[in-house]
N, C-alpha and C positions, 0 to 999 in steps of 0.2 A: 080208871087207870089200871093198866096191867104191868106188873113189875116183872121184867125179864131176868134181871140179875142184880145182885148187890155184891160189890167187891171192895176190899180195902184199897186205899189209894195206891199203895206200892204195887199191888198185883196189877192194877189198871195201868200204872206208869210202865211197868215192865212189858206189858202187852203193847203199849204205844211205842216204846223204844225198839221192840222187835220188828216194828213196821217202818223203821227208818232205814235208809240206804246204808248208813254208816254204822249199823249195829256191829260191835266188835265180836270176833269169834271167841275170845277169851271172856271170862267173867268180868263184870263191870258193876259199878255202883249207880243206883238211882236215888235221888234225894228229892223229897217233896217238902217244900218250906211254906209255912204260914208265918204270920207276924211274930209268933213267939216260940215256935218249935220247929224241929227238923225231924222228918222220918227218913231213915236210911235203909236201903235194901241192897243186898247182893243178888245179882241176877245173872242168868246165862240162858241164851237162846229164848228169851221171852218168858222164862220161868223165874219166879221169885224164889231164891234159895234160902234167904235169911232176911227176916224183918228185924233189923238190929236196933235195940233200944239201950243206949248207954245209960249208966246209972244216974247221970245228971241230965237235965234238960238241955238240949243243944239248940242254939239259935244260929242265925246266919253268920254272925261274926265269929262264933266259936267253932263252926262246922269244919273249917280247914284243919285247925289244930287237932280236933277230935278225930277226924278221919286219918290224918297223918299218924297220930298216936296209936290208933287201933288197926291200922292197915294190915300189919302182919297177922293179927288174929282173924281179920276178915278173909284174908288170902288163905290161911290154913283151913278155915271152915269151908271155903269154896272147894279147895282141893279134896278134903275129906268127903264132901257131899258128892262130888263128881268122880271120886275114886281116881284122881290124877295127882301128879306131883303138885306141890303148892304153886298156883299160878300167880303171875304178877298182875295185880289189879291196877290199871292205870287210867281207865276211862271213868269219868264221873258225869252223869246226866242230871241236870238241875231243872226243876219245875216248881211252880207254886206262885205265891204272892210276889208281884214284880219287884218291889223294893228289897225284899229278902233275897230273892234270886240274884239280883244285881249285886248286893252286898257280898253274898257268898262267892259269886263268880270273881269278884275283885280280889278275894283272898287266894283263889286257886290260880289265877291267870299267870302269875310270875313263876310258878313251880313247873319246871319242864318234865317232872316225873308224872304229872297228871295231864291228861287230855280232857279238858272240861268243856262241856257243851250245855248251853241253855236250849232246852228242847223247843223247837219251832213247830207249833201245831200244823203249819202248812207242809212240813216235811214228812209228816206221818202219811204213809202211803195208804190211801183209802179213797172212797168215791165222793166224799163230801166237799163242799165249798164253804167259804166263810164270808159273812157280810163284813164290810169295812169296820175295823176296830175290835173285832171279836176273834183275834188270833194271837193272844198272848199265852205265856207259859202256864197261867193259872188254869187253863182249859184242859191240860194234858190228862189228868186223872179221869175226867169225865169222858174224854175221847177214847182213852184206853178201855174204860168200862164199856163204851159203846161198841168197840171192836169185838168184844167177847160175845155180843149178841149175834154176830155174824156166824158164830160157830154152832155146831150141833151141841145140844146140852151135854152129851157124853164127852165132848172134846174140850169143854170149858175148864179152865184151871181151877 
């Protein structure tokens, strides 16, 4: 076995979102969920700007309130990092364990101030194809990591 790269899930997810047709021009959030925790990242143009770890463990049911509560702080960080006025972060991209993703999406869907998307692996612009049944949002970090192997080593994030 030859290992080409090892990336944190949020770095890989930001690479995957960068390959979606609807990647926003402004900073956005990516969220990777497993059964018991949520990883939150602030991203822009495929780059992870901030791996945000709130003081308490966030699960799918708490995610919406946590992001709503910390949204201003995340926006200010993005503005400082990009050296721009504080941007409005309105896009949230979800991936991970299916039940957790569905629960989190249900919390966001009625808030018009967020445009929330469950990342569809088939929408990631690349050359792969999926066998039947292997196209759920749990695959997104692995696919994002795979995308980085297409890059020259000096160009990898």
